[in-house]
C-alpha positions in Angstrom: 66.8 112.4 126.7 64.7 111.8 123.3 66.6 109.9 120.5 63.8 109.7 118.2 63.4 106.0 116.0 65.9 103.5 116.5 67.8 103.3 113.0 68.8 99.2 114.2 66.6 97.1 116.7 69.0 93.9 117.8 68.8 91.1 120.0 70.4 92.9 122.9 69.7 96.3 122.5 68.2 99.3 120.5 70.4 101.8 118.4 70.2 105.3 117.6 71.7 108.1 116.0 71.3 111.6 117.4 74.0 114.5 116.9 76.5 112.9 114.8 76.8 109.9 117.3 75.9 106.4 118.0 73.7 105.4 121.2 73.3 102.0 121.9 71.0 100.8 124.7 70.7 97.9 126.1 67.6 95.7 126.8 66.5 95.6 130.4 67.1 91.8 131.4 70.9 92.1 131.1 73.2 92.1 133.7 74.2 95.8 134.6 77.6 95.1 133.7 76.9 94.6 130.0 77.9 97.7 129.0 80.8 98.2 130.0 82.1 95.0 129.4 81.2 95.5 125.3 82.6 99.0 125.5 86.1 97.6 126.9 86.4 95.1 124.6 85.1 97.7 121.5 87.8 100.0 123.3 90.4 97.1 123.8 90.1 96.1 119.5 90.2 100.2 119.5 93.5 100.7 121.3 95.1 97.2 118.6 94.8 99.9 116.0 91.7 98.5 114.5 88.9 99.9 111.6 86.6 100.3 114.9 84.2 102.4 116.3 85.9 105.1 118.9 83.3 104.7 122.0 83.2 108.2 124.0 81.0 107.1 126.8 79.7 104.4 129.1 76.6 105.5 130.4 73.0 105.3 131.6 69.8 106.9 129.6 66.7 107.1 129.8 67.1 104.5 133.2 69.0 101.8 130.6 72.6 100.9 130.0 74.1 102.8 127.2 77.3 103.0 125.1 78.0 106.4 123.0 80.3 106.2 120.1 81.2 108.0 117.1 79.4 107.7 114.6 80.6 105.8 111.2 78.8 107.3 107.8 78.6 104.1 105.2 76.7 101.1 104.2 76.4 97.4 105.8 78.5 95.2 104.0 75.2 92.5 103.8 73.0 95.0 102.7 75.8 95.6 99.7 76.1 91.4 99.1 72.2 91.3 99.5 71.4 94.3 96.4 74.6 92.8 94.6 75.0 89.1 94.7 76.9 90.0 91.2 80.1 91.0 93.0 79.8 89.5 95.9 83.1 87.8 95.5 84.8 91.0 95.6 82.7 91.7 98.8 83.5 88.2 100.4 87.1 89.0 99.3 87.2 92.5 101.6 85.6 90.9 104.3 88.1 87.9 104.6 90.8 90.6 104.1 89.0 92.9 107.3 89.0 89.5 110.0 92.4 88.2 108.8 93.4 91.4 109.9 91.9 90.9 113.2 93.2 87.1 114.0 97.1 88.4 113.8 96.4 90.3 116.9 98.0 88.5 120.1 95.0 88.9 123.1 96.4 87.5 126.3 94.2 90.3 127.7 90.9 89.2 126.5 88.9 86.5 128.2 90.2 83.2 127.0 88.0 81.4 124.3 88.3 78.0 125.6 86.6 79.4 129.1 83.9 81.4 127.6 82.9 78.2 125.3 83.3 75.6 128.7 80.3 78.5 130.0 78.1 78.0 127.1 78.3 74.6 126.9 77.8 73.5 130.0 74.9 75.8 129.7 73.2 74.5 127.2 70.0 73.0 128.2 69.6 70.3 124.9 72.8 68.7 125.8 72.7 65.9 128.3 76.0 65.4 130.6 77.7 63.0 128.7 77.5 64.7 125.0 78.4 67.8 126.7 81.9 66.0 128.3 82.7 64.9 125.3 82.8 68.0 123.4 84.7 69.3 126.6 87.3 66.9 125.7 87.6 67.7 122.4 87.7 71.4 123.2 90.8 70.4 125.8 92.5 68.3 123.2 93.0 71.1 120.4 95.7 73.2 120.7 96.6 76.9 119.5 97.9 80.5 120.0 95.9 82.9 121.6 94.7 86.1 118.9 92.0 88.3 119.0 88.6 86.6 117.8 85.9 88.8 117.1 82.9 86.1 118.2 79.9 87.4 116.0 81.9 88.7 112.6 79.2 88.4 109.3 78.5 90.7 107.1 75.8 92.9 108.5 78.4 93.9 111.2 80.7 95.3 108.9 80.6 99.1 108.1 81.8 99.9 104.2 82.7 103.7 104.4 84.2 105.4 101.8 88.3 105.0 103.8 87.5 102.0 105.5 86.2 99.2 106.7 84.8 99.3 110.1 83.9 96.5 112.2 81.1 96.8 115.1 79.4 94.4 117.9 82.2 93.1 120.0 80.2 92.2 123.1 81.2 88.0 122.1 85.5 89.0 121.4 88.0 86.8 123.0 91.4 85.4 123.1 91.3 81.6 120.8 91.4 79.9 117.9 91.2 81.8 114.3 90.5 78.4 113.2 86.7 78.0 115.5 86.2 82.4 114.8 86.2 81.2 111.0 83.7 78.0 111.6 81.6 80.4 113.9 81.7 83.7 111.2 80.3 80.5 108.2 77.4 79.3 110.7 76.1 82.5 111.0 76.7 83.4 107.3 74.9 79.6 106.7 71.3 81.2 108.2 71.7 84.4 105.6 73.7 81.8 102.7 74.9 78.6 102.3 76.7 79.5 99.5 78.1 82.8 100.6 79.4 80.6 103.4 81.0 78.2 102.0 82.5 80.8 99.5 84.2 82.7 102.4 85.2 79.5 104.1 86.9 78.5 100.3 88.8 82.2 100.7 89.6 82.2 103.9 91.5 78.4 103.5 93.0 80.0 100.4 94.4 82.8 101.6 95.1 81.4 104.7 97.0 77.5 103.8 94.5 76.0 105.9 92.3 72.8 104.8 88.3 73.1 105.8 89.4 70.2 108.2 91.3 72.0 110.1 88.0 74.6 110.4 85.3 72.2 110.6 86.6 70.3 113.5 85.4 73.0 115.6 81.3 72.6 114.0 80.8 70.6 117.1 82.0 72.9 120.0 81.4 76.2 118.6 76.9 74.8 117.2 77.0 73.4 121.0 78.1 76.8 122.6 75.4 78.7 119.9 73.2 76.6 121.4 73.2 78.8 124.8 72.2 81.4 123.5 68.6 83.0 123.0 68.5 84.2 119.7 65.4 84.3 118.3 66.5 83.5 114.2 68.4 80.7 115.1 67.2 76.8 114.9 68.3 74.9 117.6 67.3 71.8 115.6 70.4 72.4 112.9 72.4 73.3 115.9 71.7 69.7 117.3 72.1 68.4 113.6 75.6 69.7 113.6 76.5 68.3 116.7 75.0 64.7 115.9 76.6 64.3 112.8 80.5 63.9 114.9 78.3 62.5 118.2 75.0 60.5 116.8 73.1 59.2 119.1 
């Protein structure tokens, strides 16, 4: 099947627009269950009434796992912020509103965040066993309600359309602590702009009533989990520095 030129290329897949549908073709090295795993999470978010592209089919195209989903016309929020910095506050306010809407949902049917974080921390090659044990003990000490957390929430995963803002890329979604999800977003946003990341946390705290300490208690855990991911744009050094702030060598 000829899909033309990708409209986007990510760490795990290439995205195509064909006949007014989006085709997400996954890289060959991923497990055979990757497409259904992600589609199920996106379908769950859609079933909760969130503004999420509808999954049309999960199949194989040209030998590659593929998710076919509805095409949402619009622009990425990250691009809008980049091209119109003077209105960054308005964009970040919308960004926070959308995430808080996600966080209102109780998500007991999804994989627990704590289980996912445990798996990631244990597989982080840059950490010794002593540090892994300390981080896992800290994880066990935090109590929280199981809310829907996107897990990869950043401005380039928000499509701003004419009537709705749609959230894409749900593969990292889990049931867990909203504060952990907020710190994860902060960590991701810092790769683009520390100023915008700090503005985001300030807005979220202002609207939720949390303090920054509530969110940043998750810093070493989320940074350690991030170490296990294979992301070309991420620098392991900055993650280790974050961990060492609370757990010095």
